[in-house]
C-alpha positions in Angstrom: -144.8 79.8 -123.9 -146.0 83.3 -123.1 -145.4 85.4 -120.0 -148.6 85.4 -118.1 -147.9 88.2 -115.6 -149.4 91.6 -116.4 -147.3 94.7 -116.7 -148.7 97.5 -114.4 -148.9 101.2 -115.3 -145.9 103.1 -114.0 -146.4 104.9 -110.7 -145.2 108.4 -111.8 -144.7 111.2 -109.3 -146.2 114.6 -109.9 -143.9 117.0 -111.9 -142.6 114.6 -114.6 -142.3 116.3 -118.0 -145.5 115.4 -119.9 -143.5 114.0 -122.9 -141.3 111.9 -120.7 -144.4 110.6 -118.7 -146.2 109.8 -122.0 -143.2 107.8 -123.3 -142.9 105.8 -120.1 -146.6 104.9 -120.1 -146.4 104.0 -123.8 -143.4 101.7 -123.1 -145.1 99.8 -120.3 -148.3 99.4 -122.2 -146.5 98.1 -125.3 -144.4 95.7 -123.3 -147.6 94.4 -121.6 -149.2 93.8 -125.0 -146.0 92.2 -126.3 -146.0 89.7 -123.5 -149.7 88.8 -124.2 -149.2 88.3 -127.9 -145.7 86.7 -128.3 -143.9 83.8 -126.8 -140.6 84.2 -125.0 -138.6 83.0 -128.1 -140.5 85.4 -130.3 -139.7 88.3 -128.1 -136.1 87.3 -128.0 -135.8 87.0 -131.8 -133.4 89.5 -133.5 -135.4 91.3 -136.1 -133.1 94.1 -137.2 -129.9 96.0 -136.4 -130.3 99.1 -134.3 -128.8 102.5 -135.0 -126.1 101.7 -132.5 -125.0 98.7 -134.6 -126.2 96.0 -132.2 -129.1 93.6 -132.9 -132.6 94.7 -132.1 -134.9 92.1 -130.4 -138.6 92.0 -131.2 -139.4 93.2 -127.7 -137.1 96.3 -128.3 -138.8 97.0 -131.6 -142.4 96.7 -130.2 -141.7 99.0 -127.3 -139.7 101.6 -129.3 -142.4 101.8 -132.0 -144.8 102.8 -129.2 -142.3 105.4 -128.0 -141.9 106.8 -131.5 -145.7 107.3 -131.6 -145.4 109.1 -128.3 -142.5 111.3 -129.5 -144.3 112.4 -132.6 -147.5 113.0 -130.5 -145.6 115.3 -128.2 -143.4 116.9 -130.9 -140.1 116.4 -129.2 -136.9 114.9 -130.5 -135.6 111.4 -129.7 -132.2 109.8 -129.2 -132.6 106.0 -128.8 -130.4 103.0 -129.4 -132.7 101.5 -132.0 -134.0 104.5 -133.9 -131.0 106.8 -133.5 -131.8 110.5 -133.6 -135.3 111.5 -134.6 -135.5 115.3 -135.2 -139.0 116.8 -134.6 -137.6 120.4 -134.6 -137.9 120.7 -130.8 -135.6 122.3 -128.3 -136.0 119.2 -126.2 -134.7 115.7 -126.8 -135.6 112.6 -124.9 -132.7 110.3 -124.6 -134.3 106.9 -124.1 -133.5 103.3 -123.5 -136.9 101.7 -124.4 -136.1 98.4 -122.8 -133.0 98.1 -120.6 -132.4 94.5 -119.8 -133.9 93.3 -123.1 -133.0 89.6 -122.6 -134.5 89.7 -119.2 -137.7 91.3 -120.6 -137.9 88.8 -123.4 -137.7 85.7 -121.1 -139.8 87.1 -118.3 -137.1 87.7 -115.8 -138.6 90.6 -113.8 -135.6 92.9 -114.1 -136.1 95.3 -117.0 -137.1 98.9 -117.3 -137.7 102.0 -119.3 -135.2 104.8 -118.9 -135.4 108.3 -120.2 -133.9 111.8 -119.7 -135.0 115.2 -120.9 -132.1 117.0 -122.6 -132.0 120.7 -123.5 -129.1 122.4 -125.2 -127.0 119.3 -124.5 -127.7 119.3 -120.8 -130.0 116.8 -119.0 -132.7 118.5 -116.9 -134.6 115.5 -115.5 -134.6 111.7 -115.6 -137.1 108.9 -115.2 -136.6 105.2 -114.8 -139.7 102.8 -114.5 -139.4 99.2 -113.5 -141.7 97.3 -115.9 -142.8 94.4 -113.6 -143.6 96.5 -110.6 -144.5 100.0 -111.9 -142.0 101.5 -109.5 -140.4 104.7 -110.7 -137.4 106.9 -109.8 -137.5 110.5 -110.9 -135.1 113.3 -110.4 -134.4 116.9 -111.6 -130.9 118.2 -112.1 -129.6 120.1 -109.1 -132.5 119.1 -106.9 -132.4 116.6 -104.1 -134.5 113.4 -104.3 -136.5 111.7 -101.6 -134.1 108.7 -101.7 -130.4 108.6 -100.8 -127.4 106.4 -101.4 -125.9 104.4 -98.5 -123.0 106.8 -98.1 -120.5 104.0 -98.0 -116.9 105.1 -98.7 -115.0 101.7 -98.8 -115.1 98.8 -101.2 -114.2 96.2 -98.6 -117.6 94.7 -97.5 -119.6 96.6 -100.0 -122.6 95.4 -101.9 -121.8 95.8 -105.6 -123.6 95.2 -108.9 -121.3 94.3 -111.8 -121.8 93.7 -115.4 -121.0 90.1 -116.3 -117.3 89.5 -116.9 -116.4 89.9 -120.5 -113.3 88.8 -122.3 -110.3 90.8 -121.1 -112.1 92.0 -117.9 -112.0 88.8 -115.9 -109.1 89.7 -113.6 -110.4 93.1 -112.8 -113.9 91.6 -112.1 -112.3 89.0 -109.7 -110.4 91.8 -107.9 -113.6 93.7 -107.2 -115.5 90.5 -106.2 -112.7 89.4 -103.8 -113.1 92.7 -101.8 -116.9 93.2 -101.9 -119.2 91.4 -99.5 -121.9 90.7 -102.1 -121.8 90.7 -105.9 -125.0 90.8 -108.1 -125.2 90.5 -111.8 -128.7 91.7 -112.8 -128.1 92.5 -116.5 -129.9 95.9 -116.5 -127.6 98.9 -116.0 -130.4 101.5 -115.7 -132.2 99.6 -113.0 -128.9 98.8 -111.1 -127.8 102.4 -111.0 -131.2 103.3 -109.5 -130.5 100.7 -106.8 -127.3 102.7 -106.0 -129.3 105.9 -105.9 -131.9 104.6 -103.4 -129.3 102.9 -101.2 -130.2 99.3 -102.0 -126.6 98.6 -103.1 -123.4 100.6 -102.7 -122.1 100.6 -106.2 -122.5 99.5 -109.8 -119.6 99.1 -112.3 -118.7 98.0 -115.8 -115.1 96.9 -115.1 -113.7 97.9 -118.4 -115.7 96.4 -121.3 -116.8 99.8 -122.6 -120.3 98.5 -123.1 -122.4 101.6 -122.2 -124.0 104.0 -124.7 -125.2 107.3 -123.5 -128.8 106.1 -123.1 -127.6 103.4 -120.8 -126.3 106.1 -118.4 -128.6 109.1 -119.1 -130.9 108.6 -116.1 -128.0 107.8 -113.8 -126.2 111.0 -114.8 -129.1 112.9 -113.2 -130.5 110.6 -110.5 -127.3 109.2 -108.8 -125.8 112.7 -108.0 -129.2 114.0 -106.9 -129.3 111.2 -104.3 -125.8 112.0 -103.0 -123.8 109.6 -105.2 -121.5 109.9 -108.2 -121.5 108.6 -111.7 -118.2 108.6 -113.6 -116.5 106.8 -116.4 -113.9 104.3 -115.5 -111.3 106.1 -117.5 -112.4 109.7 -116.7 -114.1 110.4 -120.0 -116.8 113.0 -119.9 -120.4 112.1 -120.7 -122.2 114.0 -123.5 -125.4 113.7 -125.4 -124.1 114.0 -128.9 -126.1 111.6 -131.3 -123.0 109.5 -132.0 -124.0 106.0 -131.0 -120.6 104.6 -131.7 -119.3 106.2 -128.5 -119.0 103.9 -125.5 -118.2 104.3 -121.8 -117.6 102.0 -118.8 -119.9 103.6 -116.2 -119.3 103.5 -112.5 -122.1 104.6 -110.1 -121.2 104.7 -106.4 -122.6 105.9 -103.1 -119.7 108.4 -102.6 -116.8 109.8 -104.5 -114.4 107.9 -102.2 -116.1 104.6 -103.0 -115.9 105.3 -106.8 -112.2 106.2 -106.5 -111.5 103.0 -104.7 -113.5 100.9 -107.1 -111.8 102.4 -110.1 -108.3 101.9 -108.5 -109.1 98.3 -107.9 -110.3 97.7 -111.5 -107.3 99.6 -113.1 -104.6 98.1 -110.8 -101.9 96.5 -113.0 
């Protein structure tokens, strides 16, 4: 069975870097074509191993191939979970997650996105996240305020929190957070969930200690969440960097305020 709903063009604000905008449009168009041509099971099929060592689904491969064409067209570098580092001799690198929420995307659950950041000399300068099924986009430049803001919440008790699903060894920490929050959501798309923190739809997002995130999972949040008044930190205080070493992992925590991030981390790490 195929997914019958069309994928709209992303609604990009003025000012997005042309290479980043082209990659986002290419990703949406490729995902739309993939849904027309392949069944859900075909999109979910693992067809290779990515540069990060994890399996690559067909939907990931189709979208990333379109992004690779865009990268070469715009003569910029690429760091991606599937292709790894692609050097086009540019001063700019796009750090991209072609399809965040791949399983959602493959089965037609409307919670998946493109996420990309422009990085120059190891520093991110702007970030763009586009929601495939709606065309909605979040864009931010480093050091500049955004038109959206976090909730400003400072306490975990009663908060609305997105969490990664509980993985082996994290169940107790997961339950501690869930017992204090008012609402818990598990959407299975970190890039989209951190944008919900930035716009004030939820108060926080966290990986409670599974060290699942690669740098492309967090690249857009590194720019966008602070620009909206929030914070993005690693659960264990490790700094984020954009080195092309895809064996590195983090447990990202995005929160409306530093106080909420600190309380969330303390709850997770409590012995």
